[in-house]
PyMOL Python script that loads the backbone (N, CA, C, O; Angstrom):
from pymol import cmd

cmd.read_pdbstr("""\
ATOM      1  N   MET A   1     -22.029   4.466   4.027  1.00  0.00           N
ATOM      2  CA  MET A   1     -20.905   3.501   3.802  1.00  0.00           C
ATOM      3  C   MET A   1     -19.781   3.115   4.952  1.00  0.00           C
ATOM      4  O   MET A   1     -19.127   3.979   5.538  1.00  0.00           O
ATOM      5  N   PRO A   2     -19.671   1.943   5.150  1.00  0.00           N
ATOM      6  CA  PRO A   2     -18.928   1.697   6.312  1.00  0.00           C
ATOM      7  C   PRO A   2     -17.558   1.951   5.934  1.00  0.00           C
ATOM      8  O   PRO A   2     -17.200   1.944   4.756  1.00  0.00           O
ATOM      9  N   PRO A   3     -16.495   2.261   7.269  1.00  0.00           N
ATOM     10  CA  PRO A   3     -14.696   1.981   6.903  1.00  0.00           C
ATOM     11  C   PRO A   3     -14.534   0.974   6.235  1.00  0.00           C
ATOM     12  O   PRO A   3     -15.339   0.045   6.311  1.00  0.00           O
ATOM     13  N   PRO A   4     -13.426   0.933   5.408  1.00  0.00           N
ATOM     14  CA  PRO A   4     -12.808  -0.231   5.090  1.00  0.00           C
ATOM     15  C   PRO A   4     -12.042  -1.100   6.316  1.00  0.00           C
ATOM     16  O   PRO A   4     -11.141  -0.602   6.991  1.00  0.00           O
ATOM     17  N   ALA A   5     -12.479  -2.313   6.479  1.00  0.00           N
ATOM     18  CA  ALA A   5     -11.572  -3.026   7.219  1.00  0.00           C
ATOM     19  C   ALA A   5     -10.234  -2.603   7.354  1.00  0.00           C
ATOM     20  O   ALA A   5      -9.915  -2.256   8.491  1.00  0.00           O
ATOM     21  N   PHE A   6      -9.382  -2.546   6.483  1.00  0.00           N
ATOM     22  CA  PHE A   6      -7.675  -2.378   6.567  1.00  0.00           C
ATOM     23  C   PHE A   6      -7.627  -0.872   6.282  1.00  0.00           C
ATOM     24  O   PHE A   6      -8.101  -0.276   5.315  1.00  0.00           O
ATOM     25  N   ASP A   7      -7.092  -0.485   7.117  1.00  0.00           N
ATOM     26  CA  ASP A   7      -7.118   1.262   6.349  1.00  0.00           C
ATOM     27  C   ASP A   7      -5.373   1.346   5.675  1.00  0.00           C
ATOM     28  O   ASP A   7      -4.650   1.871   6.521  1.00  0.00           O
ATOM     29  N   ARG A   8      -4.901   1.109   4.895  1.00  0.00           N
ATOM     30  CA  ARG A   8      -3.271   1.653   4.329  1.00  0.00           C
ATOM     31  C   ARG A   8      -2.820   2.431   4.925  1.00  0.00           C
ATOM     32  O   ARG A   8      -1.748   2.123   5.446  1.00  0.00           O
ATOM     33  N   LEU A   9      -3.389   3.925   5.203  1.00  0.00           N
ATOM     34  CA  LEU A   9      -2.495   5.159   5.763  1.00  0.00           C
ATOM     35  C   LEU A   9      -2.638   4.963   6.935  1.00  0.00           C
ATOM     36  O   LEU A   9      -1.693   5.419   7.579  1.00  0.00           O
ATOM     37  N   ARG A  10      -3.616   4.347   7.704  1.00  0.00           N
ATOM     38  CA  ARG A  10      -3.035   3.754   9.284  1.00  0.00           C
ATOM     39  C   ARG A  10      -2.319   3.075   9.496  1.00  0.00           C
ATOM     40  O   ARG A  10      -1.681   3.028  10.548  1.00  0.00           O
ATOM     41  N   ALA A  11      -2.182   2.153   8.309  1.00  0.00           N
ATOM     42  CA  ALA A  11      -1.207   0.813   8.592  1.00  0.00           C
ATOM     43  C   ALA A  11       0.322   1.376   8.260  1.00  0.00           C
ATOM     44  O   ALA A  11       1.348   0.804   8.627  1.00  0.00           O
ATOM     45  N   LEU A  12       0.268   2.724   7.421  1.00  0.00           N
ATOM     46  CA  LEU A  12       1.683   3.792   6.698  1.00  0.00           C
ATOM     47  C   LEU A  12       2.013   4.272   8.112  1.00  0.00           C
ATOM     48  O   LEU A  12       3.154   4.203   8.569  1.00  0.00           O
ATOM     49  N   ALA A  13       1.004   4.744   8.763  1.00  0.00           N
ATOM     50  CA  ALA A  13       1.483   5.625  10.378  1.00  0.00           C
ATOM     51  C   ALA A  13       2.051   4.942  10.623  1.00  0.00           C
ATOM     52  O   ALA A  13       3.271   5.055  10.498  1.00  0.00           O
ATOM     53  N   ILE A  14       1.400   3.731  11.163  1.00  0.00           N
ATOM     54  CA  ILE A  14       1.881   2.958  12.524  1.00  0.00           C
ATOM     55  C   ILE A  14       3.508   2.223  12.182  1.00  0.00           C
ATOM     56  O   ILE A  14       4.476   2.427  12.915  1.00  0.00           O
ATOM     57  N   GLY A  15       3.543   1.571  11.244  1.00  0.00           N
ATOM     58  CA  GLY A  15       4.788   1.077  10.682  1.00  0.00           C
ATOM     59  C   GLY A  15       6.044   2.355  10.552  1.00  0.00           C
ATOM     60  O   GLY A  15       7.145   2.187  11.077  1.00  0.00           O
ATOM     61  N   SER A  16       5.751   3.422   9.907  1.00  0.00           N
ATOM     62  CA  SER A  16       6.614   4.537  10.456  1.00  0.00           C
ATOM     63  C   SER A  16       6.987   4.916  10.992  1.00  0.00           C
ATOM     64  O   SER A  16       8.115   5.398  10.889  1.00  0.00           O
ATOM     65  N   GLN A  17       5.987   4.953  12.291  1.00  0.00           N
ATOM     66  CA  GLN A  17       6.624   5.524  13.679  1.00  0.00           C
ATOM     67  C   GLN A  17       7.294   4.206  14.298  1.00  0.00           C
ATOM     68  O   GLN A  17       8.260   4.322  15.052  1.00  0.00           O
ATOM     69  N   ALA A  18       6.809   3.052  13.994  1.00  0.00           N
ATOM     70  CA  ALA A  18       7.709   2.237  14.867  1.00  0.00           C
ATOM     71  C   ALA A  18       8.859   2.016  14.462  1.00  0.00           C
ATOM     72  O   ALA A  18       9.761   1.557  15.162  1.00  0.00           O
ATOM     73  N   ILE A  19       8.984   2.455  12.776  1.00  0.00           N
ATOM     74  CA  ILE A  19      10.498   1.827  12.389  1.00  0.00           C
ATOM     75  C   ILE A  19      11.374   3.321  12.636  1.00  0.00           C
ATOM     76  O   ILE A  19      12.594   3.435  12.521  1.00  0.00           O
ATOM     77  N   GLY A  20      10.541   4.265  12.954  1.00  0.00           N
ATOM     78  CA  GLY A  20      11.489   5.649  13.560  1.00  0.00           C
ATOM     79  C   GLY A  20      11.789   5.543  14.714  1.00  0.00           C
ATOM     80  O   GLY A  20      12.892   6.003  15.008  1.00  0.00           O
ATOM     81  N   LEU A  21      11.104   5.018  15.632  1.00  0.00           N
ATOM     82  CA  LEU A  21      11.631   4.361  17.027  1.00  0.00           C
ATOM     83  C   LEU A  21      12.591   3.200  17.545  1.00  0.00           C
ATOM     84  O   LEU A  21      13.212   2.932  18.573  1.00  0.00           O
ATOM     85  N   MET A  22      12.362   2.613  16.183  1.00  0.00           N
ATOM     86  CA  MET A  22      13.698   1.104  16.464  1.00  0.00           C
ATOM     87  C   MET A  22      14.611   1.600  16.050  1.00  0.00           C
ATOM     88  O   MET A  22      15.712   1.052  16.095  1.00  0.00           O
ATOM     89  N   LEU A  23      14.391   2.900  15.473  1.00  0.00           N
ATOM     90  CA  LEU A  23      16.065   3.629  14.794  1.00  0.00           C
ATOM     91  C   LEU A  23      16.671   4.498  15.643  1.00  0.00           C
ATOM     92  O   LEU A  23      17.881   4.520  15.870  1.00  0.00           O
ATOM     93  N   ILE A  24      15.712   5.338  16.196  1.00  0.00           N
ATOM     94  CA  ILE A  24      15.999   5.546  17.452  1.00  0.00           C
ATOM     95  C   ILE A  24      16.980   5.170  18.396  1.00  0.00           C
ATOM     96  O   ILE A  24      18.041   5.740  18.649  1.00  0.00           O
ATOM     97  N   ILE A  25      16.519   4.178  18.871  1.00  0.00           N
ATOM     98  CA  ILE A  25      16.671   3.262  19.614  1.00  0.00           C
ATOM     99  C   ILE A  25      17.796   2.710  19.467  1.00  0.00           C
ATOM    100  O   ILE A  25      18.610   2.780  20.388  1.00  0.00           O
ATOM    101  N   THR A  26      18.142   1.947  18.123  1.00  0.00           N
ATOM    102  CA  THR A  26      19.263   1.443  17.736  1.00  0.00           C
ATOM    103  C   THR A  26      20.663   2.355  17.527  1.00  0.00           C
ATOM    104  O   THR A  26      21.832   2.000  17.678  1.00  0.00           O
ATOM    105  N   LEU A  27      20.106   3.689  17.116  1.00  0.00           N
ATOM    106  CA  LEU A  27      21.407   4.933  17.145  1.00  0.00           C
ATOM    107  C   LEU A  27      21.924   5.075  18.613  1.00  0.00           C
ATOM    108  O   LEU A  27      23.110   5.255  18.888  1.00  0.00           O
ATOM    109  N   GLU A  28      21.005   4.983  19.443  1.00  0.00           N
ATOM    110  CA  GLU A  28      21.664   5.608  20.788  1.00  0.00           C
ATOM    111  C   GLU A  28      22.388   4.069  21.403  1.00  0.00           C
ATOM    112  O   GLU A  28      23.212   3.999  22.315  1.00  0.00           O
ATOM    113  N   THR A  29      21.744   2.771  20.518  1.00  0.00           N
ATOM    114  CA  THR A  29      22.520   2.092  21.425  1.00  0.00           C
ATOM    115  C   THR A  29      24.030   1.780  20.749  1.00  0.00           C
ATOM    116  O   THR A  29      24.983   1.483  21.470  1.00  0.00           O
ATOM    117  N   VAL A  30      24.127   1.865  19.489  1.00  0.00           N
ATOM    118  CA  VAL A  30      24.977   1.983  18.723  1.00  0.00           C
ATOM    119  C   VAL A  30      26.336   3.099  18.588  1.00  0.00           C
ATOM    120  O   VAL A  30      27.527   2.793  18.540  1.00  0.00           O
ATOM    121  N   MET A  31      25.811   4.287  18.551  1.00  0.00           N
ATOM    122  CA  MET A  31      26.522   5.706  18.775  1.00  0.00           C
ATOM    123  C   MET A  31      26.532   5.950  19.796  1.00  0.00           C
ATOM    124  O   MET A  31      27.715   6.283  19.716  1.00  0.00           O
ATOM    125  N   GLY A  32      26.254   6.164  21.053  1.00  0.00           N
ATOM    126  CA  GLY A  32      26.153   6.413  22.198  1.00  0.00           C
ATOM    127  C   GLY A  32      25.376   8.096  21.843  1.00  0.00           C
ATOM    128  O   GLY A  32      24.408   8.382  21.138  1.00  0.00           O
ATOM    129  N   ASN A  33      26.477   9.129  22.843  1.00  0.00           N
ATOM    130  CA  ASN A  33      25.625  10.339  22.659  1.00  0.00           C
ATOM    131  C   ASN A  33      26.063  10.830  21.329  1.00  0.00           C
ATOM    132  O   ASN A  33      25.716  12.009  21.396  1.00  0.00           O
ATOM    133  N   ALA A  34      26.584  10.676  20.213  1.00  0.00           N
ATOM    134  CA  ALA A  34      27.189  10.858  19.139  1.00  0.00           C
ATOM    135  C   ALA A  34      25.811  10.819  18.016  1.00  0.00           C
ATOM    136  O   ALA A  34      25.974  11.190  16.853  1.00  0.00           O
ATOM    137  N   ALA A  35      24.481  10.334  18.507  1.00  0.00           N
ATOM    138  CA  ALA A  35      23.689   9.883  18.046  1.00  0.00           C
ATOM    139  C   ALA A  35      22.787  10.761  18.150  1.00  0.00           C
ATOM    140  O   ALA A  35      21.726  10.400  17.642  1.00  0.00           O
ATOM    141  N   ARG A  36      22.777  12.079  18.744  1.00  0.00           N
ATOM    142  CA  ARG A  36      21.957  13.158  18.837  1.00  0.00           C
ATOM    143  C   ARG A  36      21.440  13.530  17.932  1.00  0.00           C
ATOM    144  O   ARG A  36      20.236  13.300  17.829  1.00  0.00           O
ATOM    145  N   PRO A  37      22.286  14.426  16.662  1.00  0.00           N
ATOM    146  CA  PRO A  37      22.276  14.588  15.584  1.00  0.00           C
ATOM    147  C   PRO A  37      21.344  14.038  14.463  1.00  0.00           C
ATOM    148  O   PRO A  37      20.537  14.587  13.713  1.00  0.00           O
ATOM    149  N   TRP A  38      21.868  12.403  14.674  1.00  0.00           N
ATOM    150  CA  TRP A  38      20.982  11.886  13.651  1.00  0.00           C
ATOM    151  C   TRP A  38      19.787  11.665  14.340  1.00  0.00           C
ATOM    152  O   TRP A  38      18.836  11.893  13.592  1.00  0.00           O
ATOM    153  N   GLN A  39      19.455  11.327  15.423  1.00  0.00           N
ATOM    154  CA  GLN A  39      18.010  10.972  16.294  1.00  0.00           C
ATOM    155  C   GLN A  39      17.161  12.519  15.964  1.00  0.00           C
ATOM    156  O   GLN A  39      15.978  12.839  15.848  1.00  0.00           O
ATOM    157  N   GLY A  40      17.782  12.860  15.930  1.00  0.00           N
ATOM    158  CA  GLY A  40      16.478  14.562  15.635  1.00  0.00           C
ATOM    159  C   GLY A  40      16.348  14.668  14.231  1.00  0.00           C
ATOM    160  O   GLY A  40      15.211  14.984  13.882  1.00  0.00           O
ATOM    161  N   TRP A  41      17.374  14.457  13.084  1.00  0.00           N
ATOM    162  CA  TRP A  41      16.600  14.028  11.490  1.00  0.00           C
ATOM    163  C   TRP A  41      15.614  13.131  11.809  1.00  0.00           C
ATOM    164  O   TRP A  41      14.498  13.402  11.365  1.00  0.00           O
ATOM    165  N   VAL A  42      15.802  11.545  12.846  1.00  0.00           N
ATOM    166  CA  VAL A  42      14.793  10.356  12.423  1.00  0.00           C
ATOM    167  C   VAL A  42      13.947  11.350  12.694  1.00  0.00           C
ATOM    168  O   VAL A  42      13.231  11.730  11.768  1.00  0.00           O
ATOM    169  N   LEU A  43      13.825  12.012  14.033  1.00  0.00           N
ATOM    170  CA  LEU A  43      12.457  12.288  14.522  1.00  0.00           C
ATOM    171  C   LEU A  43      11.842  13.488  13.424  1.00  0.00           C
ATOM    172  O   LEU A  43      10.698  13.337  12.996  1.00  0.00           O
ATOM    173  N   ALA A  44      12.588  14.574  13.036  1.00  0.00           N
ATOM    174  CA  ALA A  44      11.596  15.274  11.613  1.00  0.00           C
ATOM    175  C   ALA A  44      11.108  14.580  10.787  1.00  0.00           C
ATOM    176  O   ALA A  44       9.926  14.679  10.458  1.00  0.00           O
ATOM    177  N   ALA A  45      12.065  13.602  10.210  1.00  0.00           N
ATOM    178  CA  ALA A  45      11.259  12.766   9.203  1.00  0.00           C
ATOM    179  C   ALA A  45      10.021  12.068   9.603  1.00  0.00           C
ATOM    180  O   ALA A  45       9.087  11.830   8.838  1.00  0.00           O
ATOM    181  N   MET A  46      10.096  11.654  11.265  1.00  0.00           N
ATOM    182  CA  MET A  46       8.772  10.535  11.549  1.00  0.00           C
ATOM    183  C   MET A  46       7.738  11.781  11.266  1.00  0.00           C
ATOM    184  O   MET A  46       6.850  11.538  10.448  1.00  0.00           O
ATOM    185  N   LEU A  47       7.762  13.185  11.899  1.00  0.00           N
ATOM    186  CA  LEU A  47       7.050  14.421  11.734  1.00  0.00           C
ATOM    187  C   LEU A  47       6.290  14.439  10.467  1.00  0.00           C
ATOM    188  O   LEU A  47       5.073  14.425  10.287  1.00  0.00           O
ATOM    189  N   VAL A  48       7.296  14.474   9.605  1.00  0.00           N
ATOM    190  CA  VAL A  48       6.816  14.990   8.388  1.00  0.00           C
ATOM    191  C   VAL A  48       6.328  13.728   7.547  1.00  0.00           C
ATOM    192  O   VAL A  48       5.591  13.953   6.587  1.00  0.00           O
ATOM    193  N   THR A  49       6.596  12.754   7.764  1.00  0.00           N
ATOM    194  CA  THR A  49       6.031  11.736   7.545  1.00  0.00           C
ATOM    195  C   THR A  49       4.478  11.683   8.195  1.00  0.00           C
ATOM    196  O   THR A  49       3.598  11.731   7.336  1.00  0.00           O
ATOM    197  N   ALA A  50       4.026  11.594   9.556  1.00  0.00           N
ATOM    198  CA  ALA A  50       2.659  11.847  10.116  1.00  0.00           C
ATOM    199  C   ALA A  50       2.261  12.881   9.655  1.00  0.00           C
ATOM    200  O   ALA A  50       1.105  12.698   9.273  1.00  0.00           O
ATOM    201  N   LEU A  51       2.631  14.041   9.446  1.00  0.00           N
ATOM    202  CA  LEU A  51       1.914  15.428   8.640  1.00  0.00           C
ATOM    203  C   LEU A  51       1.121  14.811   7.430  1.00  0.00           C
ATOM    204  O   LEU A  51      -0.101  14.681   7.351  1.00  0.00           O
ATOM    205  N   THR A  52       2.037  14.474   6.542  1.00  0.00           N
ATOM    206  CA  THR A  52       1.673  13.957   5.030  1.00  0.00           C
ATOM    207  C   THR A  52       0.747  12.783   5.491  1.00  0.00           C
ATOM    208  O   THR A  52      -0.400  13.094   5.171  1.00  0.00           O
ATOM    209  N   ILE A  53       0.760  11.915   5.931  1.00  0.00           N
ATOM    210  CA  ILE A  53      -0.548  11.386   6.063  1.00  0.00           C
ATOM    211  C   ILE A  53      -1.615  11.683   6.455  1.00  0.00           C
ATOM    212  O   ILE A  53      -2.732  11.318   6.088  1.00  0.00           O
ATOM    213  N   ALA A  54      -1.232  12.494   7.371  1.00  0.00           N
ATOM    214  CA  ALA A  54      -2.589  13.535   7.894  1.00  0.00           C
ATOM    215  C   ALA A  54      -3.381  14.366   7.032  1.00  0.00           C
ATOM    216  O   ALA A  54      -4.608  14.427   6.947  1.00  0.00           O
ATOM    217  N   LEU A  55      -2.606  14.919   6.483  1.00  0.00           N
ATOM    218  CA  LEU A  55      -2.769  15.611   4.778  1.00  0.00           C
ATOM    219  C   LEU A  55      -3.830  14.798   3.898  1.00  0.00           C
ATOM    220  O   LEU A  55      -4.913  15.254   3.531  1.00  0.00           O
ATOM    221  N   VAL A  56      -3.407  13.698   3.661  1.00  0.00           N
ATOM    222  CA  VAL A  56      -3.878  12.582   2.408  1.00  0.00           C
ATOM    223  C   VAL A  56      -5.101  12.387   3.080  1.00  0.00           C
ATOM    224  O   VAL A  56      -6.070  12.818   2.454  1.00  0.00           O
ATOM    225  N   ARG A  57      -5.334  11.889   4.119  1.00  0.00           N
ATOM    226  CA  ARG A  57      -6.118  11.443   4.938  1.00  0.00           C
ATOM    227  C   ARG A  57      -7.239  12.432   4.888  1.00  0.00           C
ATOM    228  O   ARG A  57      -8.283  11.876   4.546  1.00  0.00           O
ATOM    229  N   LEU A  58      -7.388  13.860   5.141  1.00  0.00           N
ATOM    230  CA  LEU A  58      -8.052  14.781   5.382  1.00  0.00           C
ATOM    231  C   LEU A  58      -8.086  15.018   3.208  1.00  0.00           C
ATOM    232  O   LEU A  58      -9.239  14.808   2.830  1.00  0.00           O
ATOM    233  N   TYR A  59      -7.452  15.247   2.405  1.00  0.00           N
ATOM    234  CA  TYR A  59      -8.004  15.713   1.034  1.00  0.00           C
ATOM    235  C   TYR A  59      -9.116  14.356   0.934  1.00  0.00           C
ATOM    236  O   TYR A  59     -10.218  14.621   0.455  1.00  0.00           O
ATOM    237  N   ARG A  60      -8.854  12.918   1.373  1.00  0.00           N
ATOM    238  CA  ARG A  60      -9.597  12.036   0.613  1.00  0.00           C
ATOM    239  C   ARG A  60     -10.825  11.735   1.331  1.00  0.00           C
ATOM    240  O   ARG A  60     -11.653  10.955   0.861  1.00  0.00           O
ATOM    241  N   HIS A  61     -11.046  12.566   2.922  1.00  0.00           N
ATOM    242  CA  HIS A  61     -12.349  12.619   3.596  1.00  0.00           C
ATOM    243  C   HIS A  61     -12.723  14.047   2.702  1.00  0.00           C
ATOM    244  O   HIS A  61     -13.747  14.224   2.043  1.00  0.00           O
ATOM    245  N   LYS A  62     -12.260  14.435   2.774  1.00  0.00           N
ATOM    246  CA  LYS A  62     -13.036  15.912   1.788  1.00  0.00           C
ATOM    247  C   LYS A  62     -13.455  15.679   0.302  1.00  0.00           C
ATOM    248  O   LYS A  62     -14.231  16.465  -0.242  1.00  0.00           O
ATOM    249  N   ARG A  63     -12.895  14.503  -0.410  1.00  0.00           N
ATOM    250  CA  ARG A  63     -12.884  14.328  -1.787  1.00  0.00           C
ATOM    251  C   ARG A  63     -14.214  13.476  -1.676  1.00  0.00           C
ATOM    252  O   ARG A  63     -15.196  13.608  -2.405  1.00  0.00           O
ATOM    253  N   LEU A  64     -14.067  12.559  -0.611  1.00  0.00           N
ATOM    254  CA  LEU A  64     -15.493  11.878  -0.519  1.00  0.00           C
ATOM    255  C   LEU A  64     -16.450  12.627   0.299  1.00  0.00           C
ATOM    256  O   LEU A  64     -17.415  11.879   0.454  1.00  0.00           O
ATOM    257  N   GLN A  65     -16.637  13.662   0.856  1.00  0.00           N
ATOM    258  CA  GLN A  65     -17.770  14.711   1.284  1.00  0.00           C
ATOM    259  C   GLN A  65     -18.327  15.268  -0.086  1.00  0.00           C
ATOM    260  O   GLN A  65     -19.533  15.206  -0.329  1.00  0.00           O
ATOM    261  N   LYS A  66     -17.383  15.838  -1.015  1.00  0.00           N
ATOM    262  CA  LYS A  66     -17.741  16.465  -2.049  1.00  0.00           C
ATOM    263  C   LYS A  66     -18.489  14.962  -2.528  1.00  0.00           C
ATOM    264  O   LYS A  66     -19.366  14.611  -1.739  1.00  0.00           O
ATOM    265  N   GLN A  67     -18.329  14.297  -3.371  1.00  0.00           N
ATOM    266  CA  GLN A  67     -18.518  13.443  -4.078  1.00  0.00           C
ATOM    267  C   GLN A  67     -20.058  12.951  -3.513  1.00  0.00           C
ATOM    268  O   GLN A  67     -20.983  12.634  -4.260  1.00  0.00           O
ATOM    269  N   LEU A  68     -20.111  12.962  -2.132  1.00  0.00           N
ATOM    270  CA  LEU A  68     -21.521  12.663  -1.432  1.00  0.00           C
ATOM    271  C   LEU A  68     -22.457  13.641  -1.648  1.00  0.00           C
ATOM    272  O   LEU A  68     -23.645  13.334  -1.751  1.00  0.00           O
ATOM    273  N   ALA A  69     -21.950  15.182  -1.760  1.00  0.00           N
ATOM    274  CA  ALA A  69     -22.824  16.014  -1.320  1.00  0.00           C
ATOM    275  C   ALA A  69     -23.261  16.437  -3.258  1.00  0.00           C
ATOM    276  O   ALA A  69     -24.277  17.062  -3.560  1.00  0.00           O
ATOM    277  N   GLU A  70     -22.411  16.011  -4.118  1.00  0.00           N
ATOM    278  CA  GLU A  70     -22.375  16.150  -5.759  1.00  0.00           C
ATOM    279  C   GLU A  70     -23.710  14.529  -5.810  1.00  0.00           C
ATOM    280  O   GLU A  70     -24.612  14.524  -6.648  1.00  0.00           O
ATOM    281  N   ARG A  71     -23.608  13.838  -5.206  1.00  0.00           N
ATOM    282  CA  ARG A  71     -24.606  12.522  -5.207  1.00  0.00           C
ATOM    283  C   ARG A  71     -26.135  12.923  -5.045  1.00  0.00           C
ATOM    284  O   ARG A  71     -27.098  12.791  -5.800  1.00  0.00           O
ATOM    285  N   ARG A  72     -25.940  13.648  -3.332  1.00  0.00           N
ATOM    286  CA  ARG A  72     -27.410  14.348  -3.191  1.00  0.00           C
ATOM    287  C   ARG A  72     -27.958  15.099  -3.982  1.00  0.00           C
ATOM    288  O   ARG A  72     -29.093  14.916  -4.422  1.00  0.00           O
ATOM    289  N   ARG A  73     -27.100  16.195  -4.309  1.00  0.00           N
ATOM    290  CA  ARG A  73     -27.970  17.463  -5.156  1.00  0.00           C
ATOM    291  C   ARG A  73     -28.325  16.652  -6.161  1.00  0.00           C
ATOM    292  O   ARG A  73     -29.549  16.776  -6.200  1.00  0.00           O
ATOM    293  N   LEU A  74     -27.954  15.777  -7.133  1.00  0.00           N
ATOM    294  CA  LEU A  74     -28.304  14.982  -8.155  1.00  0.00           C
ATOM    295  C   LEU A  74     -29.551  14.272  -7.914  1.00  0.00           C
ATOM    296  O   LEU A  74     -29.945  13.716  -8.940  1.00  0.00           O
ATOM    297  N   LEU A  75     -29.982  14.175  -7.337  1.00  0.00           N
ATOM    298  CA  LEU A  75     -31.244  13.124  -6.325  1.00  0.00           C
ATOM    299  C   LEU A  75     -31.697  13.824  -6.069  1.00  0.00           C
ATOM    300  O   LEU A  75     -32.902  13.569  -6.061  1.00  0.00           O
ATOM    301  N   GLU A  76     -31.482  14.751  -5.790  1.00  0.00           N
ATOM    302  CA  GLU A  76     -32.786  16.039  -5.494  1.00  0.00           C
ATOM    303  C   GLU A  76     -33.182  16.581  -6.633  1.00  0.00           C
ATOM    304  O   GLU A  76     -34.389  16.803  -6.734  1.00  0.00           O
ATOM    305  N   GLU A  77     -32.380  16.896  -7.659  1.00  0.00           N
ATOM    306  CA  GLU A  77     -32.676  17.850  -8.740  1.00  0.00           C
ATOM    307  C   GLU A  77     -33.700  16.684  -9.519  1.00  0.00           C
ATOM    308  O   GLU A  77     -34.636  17.079 -10.214  1.00  0.00           O
ATOM    309  N   GLU A  78     -33.460  15.416  -9.355  1.00  0.00           N
ATOM    310  CA  GLU A  78     -34.069  14.230  -9.805  1.00  0.00           C
ATOM    311  C   GLU A  78     -35.559  13.879  -9.451  1.00  0.00           C
ATOM    312  O   GLU A  78     -36.498  13.598 -10.196  1.00  0.00           O
ATOM    313  N   ASP A  79     -35.488  13.977  -8.161  1.00  0.00           N
ATOM    314  CA  ASP A  79     -37.150  14.067  -7.326  1.00  0.00           C
ATOM    315  C   ASP A  79     -37.793  15.040  -8.092  1.00  0.00           C
ATOM    316  O   ASP A  79     -38.791  14.781  -8.764  1.00  0.00           O
ATOM    317  N   GLU A  80     -37.178  16.362  -8.019  1.00  0.00           N
ATOM    318  CA  GLU A  80     -37.914  17.567  -8.299  1.00  0.00           C
ATOM    319  C   GLU A  80     -38.656  17.669  -9.598  1.00  0.00           C
ATOM    320  O   GLU A  80     -39.510  18.537  -9.783  1.00  0.00           O
ATOM    321  N   ARG A  81     -38.276  16.649 -10.620  1.00  0.00           N
ATOM    322  CA  ARG A  81     -38.551  16.525 -12.003  1.00  0.00           C
ATOM    323  C   ARG A  81     -40.176  15.687 -11.864  1.00  0.00           C
ATOM    324  O   ARG A  81     -40.800  15.379 -12.880  1.00  0.00           O
TER     325      ARG A  81
END
""", "prot")
cmd.dss("prot")
cmd.show_as("cartoon", "prot")
cmd.util.cbc("prot")
cmd.orient("prot")
């Protein structure tokens, strides 16, 4: 089965990283050096978001592998009859 043409998780990952980067730059522009702690929090949020998306992708991939393995097993059992 070919991968879908539009991957929502990939779009979410790219969008969240882009928003985070824009927020970091905006904080630096508006607040100057006082933005450092806020930028750290934004970076931490970006990392948590990226890791969460990666875990969801891994979970979906593993679930698909299990479904395919179950189908193969059922087909093999059917062929044996």
